[in-house]
N, C-alpha and C positions, 0 to 999 in steps of 0.2 A: 418526577425526579427519580434518577437512577442512582444507584449505589455502585461504586468501583470495588471490584473483589480484591483480595489480597494479590491475585495475579494480575491486577490492573485491567480486568476484563468488565465490559459493560454489554448488557443485552440491548440491542437495538430495538426499539418499537416497530411493530408490524407496519404501522403507517409509514414511518421513515424508509424501511425496506421496500415497501410497495411504490413510494414516490420515486425511488432511483432504480426500481426493478432488480434489488439485490436478492439474490437466492443463495442457499447454502453451497458452499464450494466455490463461489465467486471470489475474485481477488479485489482488495481495496487497497488504497494508499491513504495513510492516516498523517497529517502534518498539522503544525501549529503556525499560525501567522497572527501577529498583533494580539495575542492572548486568547486566540479562538482556535479550537481544534476542528480540523476539516477531516471528512471521510469522503474519498473519492472512489467510486466504482470504476475498476479498470476493466476494460473490454478487450477483446482480441487485437483490436487495432492499436490500443495503448500499449499492449504487451508485446506487439510485434516489433522486433528489432532492439528490445531492451537489452538483450544479452549478445548482440552481434559482435561486439569486441571481445567477447569470450571465445568465439568460435573461429578466429582466424586459424585456418589450417589445423583445427583440432577437432576431437570427438565431441560430442554434446557434453556439457559439464556435469559433473556429479551433483546430487541434491544438495550437498552441504556448500558447494561452490554457489549454487544459485541462491541459497538462502543467505548467504553472506553477502552476494550482490544486491539482494533485495534489502538487507538491513542497512547497507552502506547508502543506497538510494534514498531510503526514508531518513536516515540521518542527514543526509545532504538537505532534504526538503526542510527539516527543522532548523538547520543552520542557515538556510538560504536567506538572503537579504535583497530579494528582487521585488519587493512590494512598494515601488515608487511612491 
């Protein structure tokens, strides 16, 4: 059993990290469905094109814009009702 810190952080067991080949610096997406939290490792294929709509005739977005886009995507996952 793992305890959630005051910052809502949890240490993932090494066995879980090994099972999904998760390394420090990797990106994950976390969302809940049917009362279960899911952690999904994002690989470069998953991330490719995630921000294409931000780049239409623009320079690469600033870090705060990317963070906001990631937060919005995560929020969309939490509110998604696509689990038939």
